N, CA and C atoms as a LAMMPS dump frame, in Angstrom:
ITEM: TIMESTEP
0
ITEM: NUMBER OF ATOMS
486
ITEM: BOX BOUNDS ff ff ff
-5.0000000000000000e+02 5.0000000000000000e+02
-5.0000000000000000e+02 5.0000000000000000e+02
-5.0000000000000000e+02 5.0000000000000000e+02
ITEM: ATOMS id mol type element x y z
1 1 1 N -71.137 16.826 -408.181
2 1 2 C -69.746 16.935 -408.57
3 1 3 C -68.88 17.39 -407.392
4 2 1 N -69.349 18.425 -406.666
5 2 2 C -68.591 18.923 -405.519
6 2 3 C -68.429 17.846 -404.453
7 3 1 N -69.465 17.04 -404.271
8 3 2 C -69.424 15.976 -403.268
9 3 3 C -68.315 14.978 -403.622
10 4 1 N -68.179 14.663 -404.923
11 4 2 C -67.123 13.749 -405.37
12 4 3 C -65.752 14.343 -405.081
13 5 1 N -65.62 15.653 -405.294
14 5 2 C -64.347 16.32 -405.008
15 5 3 C -64.041 16.241 -403.518
16 6 1 N -65.063 16.423 -402.682
17 6 2 C -64.877 16.362 -401.238
18 6 3 C -64.447 14.967 -400.821
19 7 1 N -65.129 13.939 -401.348
20 7 2 C -64.772 12.557 -401.024
21 7 3 C -63.354 12.267 -401.494
22 8 1 N -63.019 12.698 -402.706
23 8 2 C -61.674 12.487 -403.232
24 8 3 C -60.644 13.155 -402.34
25 9 1 N -60.938 14.372 -401.884
26 9 2 C -60.036 15.078 -400.99
27 9 3 C -59.783 14.279 -399.722
28 10 1 N -60.855 13.759 -399.107
29 10 2 C -60.702 13.031 -397.85
30 10 3 C -60.006 11.688 -398.049
31 11 1 N -60.215 11.042 -399.191
32 11 2 C -59.48 9.81 -399.469
33 11 3 C -58.004 10.134 -399.606
34 12 1 N -57.693 11.197 -400.348
35 12 2 C -56.297 11.601 -400.498
36 12 3 C -55.695 11.989 -399.158
37 13 1 N -56.453 12.722 -398.365
38 13 2 C -55.984 13.122 -397.039
39 13 3 C -55.704 11.899 -396.175
40 14 1 N -56.591 10.915 -396.24
41 14 2 C -56.401 9.687 -395.468
42 14 3 C -55.113 8.996 -395.876
43 15 1 N -54.87 8.909 -397.172
44 15 2 C -53.639 8.268 -397.644
45 15 3 C -52.404 9.05 -397.216
46 16 1 N -52.503 10.366 -397.267
47 16 2 C -51.378 11.193 -396.836
48 16 3 C -51.124 11.014 -395.35
49 17 1 N -52.21 11.077 -394.566
50 17 2 C -52.07 10.939 -393.124
51 17 3 C -51.508 9.564 -392.781
52 18 1 N -52.028 8.553 -393.437
53 18 2 C -51.55 7.198 -393.162
54 18 3 C -50.117 7.012 -393.625
55 19 1 N -49.707 7.848 -394.541
56 19 2 C -48.322 7.809 -394.992
57 19 3 C -48.037 6.702 -395.98
58 20 1 N -48.985 5.893 -396.274
59 20 2 C -48.862 4.779 -397.22
60 20 3 C -47.697 3.861 -396.9
61 21 1 N -46.848 4.24 -395.99
62 21 2 C -45.712 3.398 -395.657
63 21 3 C -45.738 2.994 -394.196
64 22 1 N -46.792 3.305 -393.492
65 22 2 C -46.904 2.896 -392.106
66 22 3 C -46.325 3.887 -391.121
67 23 1 N -45.83 5.011 -391.58
68 23 2 C -45.261 6.023 -390.688
69 23 3 C -46.402 6.922 -390.197
70 24 1 N -47.258 6.362 -389.354
71 24 2 C -48.5 7.021 -388.961
72 24 3 C -48.296 8.235 -388.068
73 25 1 N -47.228 8.323 -387.365
74 25 2 C -47.006 9.437 -386.445
75 25 3 C -46.22 10.58 -387.068
76 26 1 N -45.863 10.437 -388.329
77 26 2 C -45.087 11.464 -389.018
78 26 3 C -45.942 12.716 -389.184
79 27 1 N -45.4 13.9 -388.858
80 27 2 C -46.15 15.142 -389.069
81 27 3 C -46.527 15.302 -390.542
82 28 1 N -47.653 15.915 -390.792
83 28 2 C -48.135 16.139 -392.154
84 28 3 C -48.517 17.613 -392.301
85 29 1 N -48.837 17.988 -393.514
86 29 2 C -49.212 19.37 -393.783
87 29 3 C -47.98 20.215 -394.013
88 30 1 N -48.191 21.391 -394.594
89 30 2 C -47.054 22.275 -394.824
90 30 3 C -46.407 22.606 -393.485
91 31 1 N -45.133 22.503 -393.418
92 31 2 C -44.356 22.76 -392.201
93 31 3 C -44.668 21.786 -391.071
94 32 1 N -45.331 20.657 -391.378
95 32 2 C -45.563 19.626 -390.381
96 32 3 C -46.485 20.018 -389.241
97 33 1 N -47.45 20.875 -389.485
98 33 2 C -48.347 21.348 -388.423
99 33 3 C -49.317 20.277 -387.942
100 34 1 N -49.589 19.266 -388.77
101 34 2 C -50.551 18.228 -388.412
102 34 3 C -49.792 17.071 -387.77
103 35 1 N -49.879 16.988 -386.459
104 35 2 C -49.073 16.02 -385.717
105 35 3 C -49.936 15.031 -384.948
106 36 1 N -49.284 14.006 -384.425
107 36 2 C -49.962 12.996 -383.628
108 36 3 C -50.221 11.748 -384.442
109 37 1 N -50.958 10.83 -383.835
110 37 2 C -51.342 9.607 -384.521
111 37 3 C -52.455 9.888 -385.515
112 38 1 N -52.867 8.861 -386.227
113 38 2 C -53.886 9.011 -387.253
114 38 3 C -55.179 9.582 -386.668
115 39 1 N -55.653 9.034 -385.556
116 39 2 C -56.894 9.534 -384.963
117 39 3 C -56.758 10.976 -384.5
118 40 1 N -55.621 11.329 -383.934
119 40 2 C -55.408 12.719 -383.51
120 40 3 C -55.438 13.659 -384.712
121 41 1 N -54.843 13.211 -385.809
122 41 2 C -54.842 14.026 -387.024
123 41 3 C -56.264 14.211 -387.559
124 42 1 N -57.041 13.131 -387.549
125 42 2 C -58.428 13.255 -387.994
126 42 3 C -59.213 14.202 -387.091
127 43 1 N -58.966 14.137 -385.794
128 43 2 C -59.651 15.052 -384.865
129 43 3 C -59.269 16.503 -385.159
130 44 1 N -58.007 16.737 -385.472
131 44 2 C -57.554 18.087 -385.805
132 44 3 C -58.23 18.583 -387.072
133 45 1 N -58.274 17.731 -388.088
134 45 2 C -58.924 18.109 -389.346
135 45 3 C -60.412 18.358 -389.107
136 46 1 N -61.037 17.539 -388.272
137 46 2 C -62.447 17.731 -387.933
138 46 3 C -62.664 19.092 -387.29
139 47 1 N -61.785 19.478 -386.391
140 47 2 C -61.893 20.799 -385.756
141 47 3 C -61.767 21.914 -386.784
142 48 1 N -60.881 21.726 -387.746
143 48 2 C -60.696 22.752 -388.773
144 48 3 C -61.914 22.863 -389.678
145 49 1 N -62.57 21.734 -389.964
146 49 2 C -63.781 21.765 -390.782
147 49 3 C -64.917 22.464 -390.053
148 50 1 N -64.955 22.294 -388.755
149 50 2 C -65.991 22.928 -387.955
150 50 3 C -67.327 22.234 -388.095
151 51 1 N -68.276 22.753 -387.375
152 51 2 C -69.617 22.179 -387.387
153 51 3 C -70.525 22.947 -388.311
154 52 1 N -71.705 23.194 -387.859
155 52 2 C -72.701 23.845 -388.691
156 52 3 C -72.428 25.336 -388.848
157 53 1 N -71.796 25.947 -387.864
158 53 2 C -71.513 27.375 -387.933
159 53 3 C -70.669 27.753 -389.135
160 54 1 N -69.659 26.956 -389.426
161 54 2 C -68.812 27.264 -390.586
162 54 3 C -69.568 27.025 -391.892
163 55 1 N -70.435 26.036 -391.905
164 55 2 C -71.273 25.827 -393.097
165 55 3 C -72.172 27.037 -393.316
166 56 1 N -72.637 27.636 -392.224
167 56 2 C -73.535 28.788 -392.342
168 56 3 C -72.847 29.993 -392.97
169 57 1 N -71.539 30.115 -392.815
170 57 2 C -70.829 31.201 -393.502
171 57 3 C -71.033 31.078 -395.006
172 58 1 N -70.863 29.856 -395.502
173 58 2 C -71.053 29.662 -396.942
174 58 3 C -72.518 29.811 -397.326
175 59 1 N -73.424 29.323 -396.496
176 59 2 C -74.854 29.469 -396.782
177 59 3 C -75.208 30.949 -396.899
178 60 1 N -74.675 31.769 -396.011
179 60 2 C -74.936 33.206 -396.075
180 60 3 C -74.462 33.784 -397.407
181 61 1 N -73.262 33.419 -397.803
182 61 2 C -72.738 33.895 -399.094
183 61 3 C -73.637 33.438 -400.237
184 62 1 N -73.987 32.146 -400.238
185 62 2 C -74.818 31.591 -401.309
186 62 3 C -76.199 32.249 -401.334
187 63 1 N -76.758 32.514 -400.149
188 63 2 C -78.062 33.17 -400.088
189 63 3 C -77.987 34.568 -400.704
190 64 1 N -76.958 35.313 -400.365
191 64 2 C -76.823 36.665 -400.924
192 64 3 C -76.686 36.627 -402.446
193 65 1 N -75.874 35.708 -402.93
194 65 2 C -75.695 35.584 -404.382
195 65 3 C -77.003 35.147 -405.049
196 66 1 N -77.726 34.242 -404.397
197 66 2 C -79.027 33.796 -404.897
198 66 3 C -79.995 34.972 -404.967
199 67 1 N -80.018 35.742 -403.908
200 67 2 C -80.903 36.917 -403.837
201 67 3 C -80.658 37.843 -405.031
202 68 1 N -79.39 38.225 -405.218
203 68 2 C -79.07 39.173 -406.276
204 68 3 C -79.267 38.563 -407.661
205 69 1 N -78.955 37.285 -407.818
206 69 2 C -79.163 36.629 -409.118
207 69 3 C -80.635 36.679 -409.505
208 70 1 N -81.515 36.403 -408.538
209 70 2 C -82.947 36.479 -408.816
210 70 3 C -83.397 37.889 -409.127
211 71 1 N -82.883 38.865 -408.378
212 71 2 C -83.244 40.263 -408.625
213 71 3 C -82.785 40.71 -410.008
214 72 1 N -81.632 40.164 -410.455
215 72 2 C -81.087 40.509 -411.771
216 72 3 C -81.718 39.702 -412.901
217 73 1 N -82.477 38.674 -412.554
218 73 2 C -83.016 37.786 -413.578
219 73 3 C -81.954 36.891 -414.185
220 74 1 N -80.868 36.676 -413.461
221 74 2 C -79.8 35.78 -413.915
222 74 3 C -80.143 34.372 -413.398
223 75 1 N -81.096 33.735 -414.069
224 75 2 C -81.689 32.5 -413.569
225 75 3 C -80.716 31.333 -413.534
226 76 1 N -79.779 31.298 -414.47
227 76 2 C -78.789 30.21 -414.443
228 76 3 C -77.885 30.333 -413.22
229 77 1 N -77.502 31.564 -412.905
230 77 2 C -76.672 31.776 -411.712
231 77 3 C -77.476 31.492 -410.443
232 78 1 N -78.74 31.87 -410.446
233 78 2 C -79.605 31.577 -409.3
234 78 3 C -79.725 30.064 -409.104
235 79 1 N -79.896 29.326 -410.194
236 79 2 C -79.998 27.864 -410.109
237 79 3 C -78.71 27.272 -409.545
238 80 1 N -77.59 27.818 -409.958
239 80 2 C -76.295 27.355 -409.435
240 80 3 C -76.206 27.622 -407.93
241 81 1 N -76.601 28.802 -407.503
242 81 2 C -76.482 29.169 -406.09
243 81 3 C -77.411 28.348 -405.196
244 82 1 N -78.626 28.077 -405.639
245 82 2 C -79.532 27.294 -404.794
246 82 3 C -79.009 25.863 -404.663
247 83 1 N -78.423 25.344 -405.728
248 83 2 C -77.828 24.003 -405.674
249 83 3 C -76.652 23.971 -404.692
250 84 1 N -75.799 24.968 -404.768
251 84 2 C -74.642 25.04 -403.866
252 84 3 C -75.087 25.25 -402.417
253 85 1 N -76.098 26.083 -402.219
254 85 2 C -76.624 26.333 -400.885
255 85 3 C -77.159 25.034 -400.274
256 86 1 N -77.915 24.299 -401.05
257 86 2 C -78.478 23.032 -400.561
258 86 3 C -77.367 22.043 -400.197
259 87 1 N -76.373 21.927 -401.054
260 87 2 C -75.273 20.999 -400.776
261 87 3 C -74.498 21.409 -399.523
262 88 1 N -74.302 22.693 -399.347
263 88 2 C -73.589 23.173 -398.168
264 88 3 C -74.344 22.819 -396.891
265 89 1 N -75.653 22.989 -396.915
266 89 2 C -76.455 22.625 -395.739
267 89 3 C -76.404 21.117 -395.508
268 90 1 N -76.493 20.336 -396.574
269 90 2 C -76.426 18.875 -396.427
270 90 3 C -75.109 18.455 -395.776
271 91 1 N -74.008 19.052 -396.223
272 91 2 C -72.703 18.713 -395.639
273 91 3 C -72.632 19.162 -394.185
274 92 1 N -73.191 20.334 -393.886
275 92 2 C -73.234 20.797 -392.503
276 92 3 C -74.048 19.861 -391.63
277 93 1 N -75.149 19.347 -392.174
278 93 2 C -75.992 18.425 -391.413
279 93 3 C -75.305 17.07 -391.205
280 94 1 N -74.439 16.682 -392.133
281 94 2 C -73.649 15.465 -391.911
282 94 3 C -72.774 15.629 -390.676
283 95 1 N -72.198 16.828 -390.524
284 95 2 C -71.322 17.073 -389.385
285 95 3 C -72.111 17.313 -388.099
286 96 1 N -73.32 17.836 -388.22
287 96 2 C -74.151 18.12 -387.053
288 96 3 C -75.567 17.604 -387.289
289 97 1 N -75.75 16.285 -387.256
290 97 2 C -77.075 15.716 -387.534
291 97 3 C -78.155 16.164 -386.55
292 98 1 N -77.772 16.626 -385.371
293 98 2 C -78.764 17.098 -384.404
294 98 3 C -79.523 18.319 -384.932
295 99 1 N -78.996 19.003 -385.929
296 99 2 C -79.656 20.182 -386.504
297 99 3 C -80.678 19.809 -387.582
298 100 1 N -80.727 18.548 -387.964
299 100 2 C -81.551 18.121 -389.102
300 100 3 C -83.035 18.405 -388.903
301 101 1 N -83.557 18.169 -387.728
302 101 2 C -84.987 18.382 -387.503
303 101 3 C -85.356 19.853 -387.705
304 102 1 N -84.532 20.752 -387.193
305 102 2 C -84.793 22.187 -387.359
306 102 3 C -84.707 22.605 -388.82
307 103 1 N -83.826 21.961 -389.577
308 103 2 C -83.601 22.333 -390.977
309 103 3 C -84.583 21.663 -391.938
310 104 1 N -85.401 20.754 -391.437
311 104 2 C -86.263 19.966 -392.307
312 104 3 C -87.177 20.822 -393.184
313 105 1 N -87.847 21.807 -392.611
314 105 2 C -88.752 22.667 -393.378
315 105 3 C -87.985 23.428 -394.456
316 106 1 N -86.792 23.832 -394.135
317 106 2 C -85.956 24.551 -395.096
318 106 3 C -85.603 23.643 -396.272
319 107 1 N -85.185 22.422 -395.945
320 107 2 C -84.719 21.498 -396.975
321 107 3 C -85.873 20.948 -397.828
322 108 1 N -87.017 20.696 -397.213
323 108 2 C -88.105 20.037 -397.934
324 108 3 C -89.126 21.003 -398.535
325 109 1 N -89.145 22.247 -398.076
326 109 2 C -90.139 23.204 -398.567
327 109 3 C -89.5 24.461 -399.169
328 110 1 N -88.664 25.136 -398.388
329 110 2 C -88.123 26.424 -398.847
330 110 3 C -87.254 26.266 -400.093
331 111 1 N -86.341 25.315 -400.072
332 111 2 C -85.455 25.137 -401.235
333 111 3 C -86.25 24.735 -402.48
334 112 1 N -87.099 23.695 -402.403
335 112 2 C -87.864 23.35 -403.609
336 112 3 C -88.757 24.496 -404.119
337 113 1 N -89.319 25.283 -403.205
338 113 2 C -90.148 26.416 -403.631
339 113 3 C -89.33 27.451 -404.39
340 114 1 N -88.134 27.748 -403.914
341 114 2 C -87.278 28.711 -404.614
342 114 3 C -86.801 28.114 -405.939
343 115 1 N -86.482 26.828 -405.94
344 115 2 C -86.092 26.178 -407.201
345 115 3 C -87.205 26.291 -408.241
346 116 1 N -88.442 26.103 -407.803
347 116 2 C -89.585 26.225 -408.722
348 116 3 C -89.677 27.65 -409.28
349 117 1 N -89.468 28.634 -408.434
350 117 2 C -89.506 30.026 -408.899
351 117 3 C -88.386 30.306 -409.899
352 118 1 N -87.228 29.749 -409.639
353 118 2 C -86.1 29.923 -410.565
354 118 3 C -86.421 29.276 -411.911
355 119 1 N -86.94 28.056 -411.859
356 119 2 C -87.29 27.351 -413.101
357 119 3 C -88.348 28.106 -413.894
358 120 1 N -89.269 28.746 -413.201
359 120 2 C -90.332 29.49 -413.893
360 120 3 C -89.822 30.806 -414.459
361 121 1 N -88.688 31.267 -413.92
362 121 2 C -88.101 32.548 -414.337
363 121 3 C -89.087 33.702 -414.137
364 122 1 N -89.839 33.585 -413.056
365 122 2 C -90.866 34.569 -412.718
366 122 3 C -90.354 35.438 -411.568
367 123 1 N -90.022 36.697 -411.841
368 123 2 C -89.462 37.563 -410.799
369 123 3 C -90.375 37.75 -409.587
370 124 1 N -91.674 37.859 -409.807
371 124 2 C -92.594 38.05 -408.681
372 124 3 C -92.678 36.796 -407.816
373 125 1 N -92.741 35.636 -408.457
374 125 2 C -92.754 34.386 -407.705
375 125 3 C -91.443 34.228 -406.945
376 126 1 N -90.344 34.565 -407.598
377 126 2 C -89.043 34.463 -406.932
378 126 3 C -89.018 35.346 -405.682
379 127 1 N -89.496 36.559 -405.811
380 127 2 C -89.481 37.471 -404.663
381 127 3 C -90.298 36.923 -403.494
382 128 1 N -91.475 36.399 -403.787
383 128 2 C -92.305 35.808 -402.715
384 128 3 C -91.603 34.604 -402.085
385 129 1 N -91.03 33.763 -402.913
386 129 2 C -90.414 32.533 -402.425
387 129 3 C -89.116 32.809 -401.658
388 130 1 N -88.334 33.761 -402.102
389 130 2 C -87.088 34.064 -401.388
390 130 3 C -87.417 34.713 -400.048
391 131 1 N -88.496 35.495 -399.991
392 131 2 C -88.938 36.058 -398.711
393 131 3 C -89.378 34.942 -397.756
394 132 1 N -90.102 33.956 -398.292
395 132 2 C -90.504 32.818 -397.459
396 132 3 C -89.28 32.035 -396.989
397 133 1 N -88.275 31.932 -397.858
398 133 2 C -87.043 31.241 -397.476
399 133 3 C -86.375 31.965 -396.305
400 134 1 N -86.331 33.281 -396.388
401 134 2 C -85.756 34.062 -395.285
402 134 3 C -86.497 33.798 -393.983
403 135 1 N -87.811 33.772 -394.048
404 135 2 C -88.605 33.489 -392.852
405 135 3 C -88.316 32.094 -392.31
406 136 1 N -88.113 31.149 -393.214
407 136 2 C -87.791 29.785 -392.796
408 136 3 C -86.416 29.746 -392.146
409 137 1 N -85.47 30.501 -392.677
410 137 2 C -84.14 30.605 -392.044
411 137 3 C -84.302 31.081 -390.6
412 138 1 N -85.058 32.143 -390.447
413 138 2 C -85.227 32.734 -389.118
414 138 3 C -85.967 31.793 -388.167
415 139 1 N -86.917 31.029 -388.684
416 139 2 C -87.613 30.037 -387.86
417 139 3 C -86.657 28.945 -387.406
418 140 1 N -85.805 28.503 -388.307
419 140 2 C -84.807 27.48 -387.964
420 140 3 C -83.864 28.011 -386.884
421 141 1 N -83.422 29.231 -387.049
422 141 2 C -82.538 29.833 -386.041
423 141 3 C -83.228 29.88 -384.683
424 142 1 N -84.508 30.232 -384.666
425 142 2 C -85.256 30.283 -383.399
426 142 3 C -85.37 28.889 -382.78
427 143 1 N -85.607 27.873 -383.609
428 143 2 C -85.691 26.499 -383.095
429 143 3 C -84.379 26.052 -382.455
430 144 1 N -83.28 26.614 -382.909
431 144 2 C -81.957 26.274 -382.383
432 144 3 C -81.509 27.245 -381.291
433 145 1 N -82.448 28.041 -380.761
434 145 2 C -82.148 29.043 -379.73
435 145 3 C -81.097 30.044 -380.197
436 146 1 N -81.17 30.392 -381.47
437 146 2 C -80.26 31.373 -382.051
438 146 3 C -81.047 32.444 -382.789
439 147 1 N -82.15 32.857 -382.171
440 147 2 C -83.002 33.856 -382.815
441 147 3 C -82.298 35.19 -383.022
442 148 1 N -81.163 35.385 -382.368
443 148 2 C -80.377 36.599 -382.577
444 148 3 C -79.731 36.613 -383.962
445 149 1 N -79.756 35.481 -384.665
446 149 2 C -79.275 35.408 -386.046
447 149 3 C -80.472 35.644 -386.97
448 150 1 N -80.689 36.886 -387.331
449 150 2 C -81.844 37.261 -388.137
450 150 3 C -81.406 37.518 -389.57
451 151 1 N -81.966 36.759 -390.484
452 151 2 C -81.662 36.928 -391.905
453 151 3 C -82.593 37.993 -392.464
454 152 1 N -81.992 38.948 -393.151
455 152 2 C -82.736 40.03 -393.8
456 152 3 C -82.215 40.166 -395.227
457 153 1 N -82.948 40.878 -396.071
458 153 2 C -82.463 41.069 -397.438
459 153 3 C -81.096 41.765 -397.435
460 154 1 N -80.2 41.317 -398.29
461 154 2 C -78.902 41.989 -398.367
462 154 3 C -79.071 43.42 -398.877
463 155 1 N -78.271 44.318 -398.325
464 155 2 C -78.36 45.725 -398.707
465 155 3 C -77.4 46.086 -399.831
466 156 1 N -76.296 45.36 -399.904
467 156 2 C -75.345 45.62 -400.979
468 156 3 C -74.686 44.324 -401.401
469 157 1 N -74.223 44.318 -402.616
470 157 2 C -73.573 43.122 -403.164
471 157 3 C -72.194 42.933 -402.546
472 158 1 N -71.873 41.673 -402.319
473 158 2 C -70.55 41.328 -401.801
474 158 3 C -69.637 40.832 -402.913
475 159 1 N -70.222 40.475 -404.037
476 159 2 C -69.484 39.86 -405.141
477 159 3 C -69.576 40.731 -406.39
478 160 1 N -68.585 40.59 -407.235
479 160 2 C -68.601 41.31 -408.507
480 160 3 C -69.329 40.538 -409.61
481 161 1 N -69.77 39.33 -409.316
482 161 2 C -70.456 38.499 -410.31
483 161 3 C -71.868 39.019 -410.529
484 162 1 N -72.24 39.135 -411.773
485 162 2 C -73.591 39.603 -412.117
486 162 3 C -74.244 38.596 -413.017
């Protein structure tokens, strides 16, 4: 569903940028901040979307929410968070396909293993699997020469959702 919203957004953005009337160089956005030709505007929007780093901000949030949902036994919320986390990584990989090889173990093993633990509603299995997921995160970071990004269990909740 989120992917459809994203595609719809970009189709709408394309129509807005194109101006539907051929006025391709007309500034767009509130206060006309988006300037230049169509390609320049797309490049600006691409810069604003960012690469994999900005996707990782959301992944971090989703991981923390997933962690706490599992600890609370809120399995429906955990299922929602793992789905959102996976989609966020997929979108990040679309923007930075060079990261795909490093993320492969995470996408093909860690996520399905945590999904299985969520489906089983087994707190002990969830704890083992989320710990393995953390290790996989850290392995991926090391493969990308970013071992200084160490994922550890969250110490406090960032959200009021329980």
